[in-house]
N, C-alpha and C positions, 0 to 999 in steps of 0.2 A: 897287283897291289890293292889292298882294300883296308878300309878303316873298320875298327871293331863296331862302330855305330851303324855301319851298313851291312854287317854280317847277319844273314838270316839263318844260316845253318853251318854245321861243320861236317866234314867227311871223315868217317872212321876207317880204320885199317880193316881190309877184308881178309878173312882167313884163307880164302882160295879164289881162284879165277874161274874154275869150271863149276857148272851147276851140280854135278855129282858130288864134288868135294864140299860144296856149300851145304848140301843135304846131309853129308856125313858130319860136318861141324854142327849142324842143327840137332842131329840125333844124339851126338856125343854130349853137347851142352844140355839137352833136354834130360838125358839120363842122369847127369850130375845134379842138375837142378831138382829133379824129382827126388833123388836120394837125399839131398839137403833138406827139402821140404818134409819128407817122411821122417828122417832121423831127428831133426830138431823139433818137428811137430809132436812126435811121440814123447820126447823128453819133456817138452812143455806141458803136455797133457798129463803125463805120469806124475810129474812134480805137483801140478795143480790139484790132481784128484786124490793122490795118496797122502793121507795125513802123516804117515811115518817119514815122509820126505819133506815135511815142513820144517826144515832146519836151515841154518845160514848157508851151509855148503851147497845145498840143492836150490836155495833161493838165488844164489849167485849163478848157479848153473842154468837156471831158467832164464835169467837175464842174458847170459852168454848166448843161449840158443836164439833168443829174440834178436840179438844183434847180428848173429850169423845169418838168420833168415833175411834181415834187412839188407845186409851188405851184398849178399849174392843176388837178391831180387833187384838191386839197383842196376847191375851191369849185365847179367846173363840174359834176361828176357829180351832186352833191346837188341843184343847181339844175335840172338836166335831169330828175332823178327827180321832183322836186316838180311840174314842169310836166306831165310825162307822167301822173302820178297825181292831178293837180288838187288839190294840197295845198300848204300854206305852212309846215308844222310842221318843227321840228328840235328834238331832245331837248336838255335842259340840258347833259348831258355831251357830246353831239355838238357843241353850240355851243362849249363850252370847248375841245374837241379841235380844232375848225376854226380857232379863233383862234390856238391854240398852234402848230399845224403851218404855217398860212399865215404867221404872223409869223416862225417859224423859217426857212422857206424864203426868204422875201423878204429878211430881214435877212442871212442867210448869202450870198445872191446879191449883195447890195450890197457886203459885205465882200470877196467873191471878185472882183467887178469892180474894186475898189480894188487888190487883189493883182495882177490882170491888167495894170493900168496900170503897176505897178512892173516887171512882166516886160517890157512893151514898152519902158519907159525903159531898162532894163539892156541889152536886145537892140540898141537903136539908139545909145544914148549911151555904152555901155561894152561894145562887142562883144567885145573881147579878154578881158574878165573874165567873160563871160556864163556859160560852163560852170562856172566856179568859184563864182560867186555863186548861180546858179540850178541847183544840183545836185539830184539826185533827192530826197535827204533834205530839203533846204531847201524844195523844192516841196511835198512831202508835209506838212511842218510848217506851211507857209503855208495850204494848203488846209484842213488840220485845224483851224487857228486860226480860219479863217472859219466853218467849220461849228460849232465849239464856241462861238464868240462869238454866232452866231445862236441856238443852243440856249439859252444862258444868258439872252440878251435876251428870247426868247419866254417862257421859264419865269418870269422876273420880271414881265413885263407880264400874262401870263395869270393867275398867282397873285394879283397885286394887283387886277386887274380883277374877278375873281370872289370876292374877299373883301369887296367893297363891297356894302352892302345895296341891293337893287333893289326899288322899290315903285311904279314908274311904268308898270306893265303889262308885257307881254311881247312887244310888237310891235317888231321891228327893221326900221328903214327902209332895208334893203339886201338884196341877193339872197344875201348870205352874212353870217355873223357877223363884225362888225368892231368893234374896241375903241371908237372914238368913238360908235358907235351904241348900244353897251351902256352907256356912261357916261351917255347921255341918260336911261336908265331909273333912274339912281341917285336916292336920296331923302335923302342926307346929304352933308355936306361932306367926307367921307372920299375922295370922288372926286378931290380935289385932290392926293392922293398919286400917283395915276395920271397926272394932268396933269403933275406934277413929273417923273415918269419919262419922259413923252413929250417934255418940254422937254430933258431930258438926252439922249434918243435923237436929237432934232433937232440938238442941238449936236454930237453924235458923228458924225451923218450929214454935217453941214456940214464937219466936219474931214476926213472921207474925201473929200468933194467937192473941197475945196481941194487935197488931196494929188493927186487925179486931174488937176485943172486945172494945177497946177504941173508935174506929170510931163509933160503934153502940151505945155506951153510949152517945156520943155527939149527934148522930142522934136522938135517942129517947128523949133526953132532949129537943132538938129543936122542935120535933114533939109535945110534950106535951104542949109547949108554943103556939102552933098555935091556933088561936081563932075559926076557922071554922072546922066543922066535915069533910067537903069536902077536906080540906087540909090534915087532918089526913088520910082519906081514900087513897088519892093519894100517900102520903108518905109511908104508910104501904104496898100498892100494889107494890111499887117499891122495898121495902126492904125485905119484908117477904120471897119472893121466893129465893133471894140470901142468906138470913140467913138460910133458910131451907137446901139449897144445901151445905152451909159451915158446918152446924151441922151434916148432913149425912156424908159428906166427912171426917171431923175431928174425929167424934165419932167412925166410923168403922175402919178408918186407925189407930187411936190411940190404940184401943183395939187389933187390929191385931198385932201391933209391940211392944206395951208396956205392954201387959197382963203378969201377973206373971207366971213363969214356972210351978207352981203347977196347974194352970188351963189349961196347954197345953196338948192337945191330938190330934191325927190325925183327928178324926171326927170334933172336935170343930175348929181346925185350918182350915179345909176344908170349914166349914160353914162360918167362919169369912172372909176367903179370898174371897168367893163368894160375901159376903155382901159389901166388900170395893172395889172389882175390877170389878164386873159384874153388880151389881144392880144400883149404881149411874149413870153410863152412860145411862141406859135405863129409869131411873126415872127422871133425871134432865129436859128433855124436857117437861114432864108432869107438873112438879113443876112450871116451868117458864111460861107455857101457861095457867095455870088454872085461874089466877087472872089478866091476862094481856090483856086488851081489844084491844090495838093496834096490838098485835101479833095475837090474835084471828081473827081480821078483815083481816090481811094480809094473814093468812092461808086460810080463806074463799075465798078471792080473788084468791089465788093460786089454790084452789080446783075448783072454777068456771072456771078459765082459762084452767085448765087441761081437764075438762069435755067438754068445748067448742072446744078446739083443737082436742079432740078425736072424737066428734060428727060431727064437721064441719072441715074436713081436708083441 
């Protein structure tokens, strides 16, 4: 039994007991992390360098890539380091920082995906007013609101979680510090405050989800009224990647936090946490670049420029 004031570190969940399997975990996470760095880095560079991509849709995509890089960088490098050095420890302050930044990036990403659905709605349902509604100032304000909301959300949850007395040991049954796992270490009823905050967050997230669903109902209604197949193709190429990213984000996150206790087990919790925290940042760049001709052309230009700069210094 220990008080939270005397805790110096937490013990994270190890992926494996043997050194060989720990190396395998390190190599697997390293591959996923490098893929996320490369994919999101290319999108950020392409959007920043190609003037044809200086539009609201790609501005929001750049922000999404930044958030994906942030979220995966909070959890994966520490887990890889623990496997490589055969340890499970994370400092008390490190755990608090991990919870804050992970919650910050994840919350901001969800709000940004909501904003992106509004951008798609205006582009397809109100094309004549698109430039007026989605001006540069409006886009910056919407992106800033998503980041600021995520920051405030993370600050409230982190401060409230670590103000709760912890006396159920220091073992966190997860490969990174996560609020529900920290709450299990609580020894008083004050954890109900954080549960209340989580309920409010779930309600807010559900509101964003309803907004996204209603936006896409109107989008697909408008698309089905389009007379030409070319218009259908253009509209679907704009919306399908975003819808796929939202579906992946919402389905994995909802299952991780809302699954019934009867389904909970260390192995399943570990797999689900990887699916919602590690896989989306690595897969999102692939989803957005598969059907996007403008982004593919910008990436090809970037590749040719890199080769030319390397061959002809």
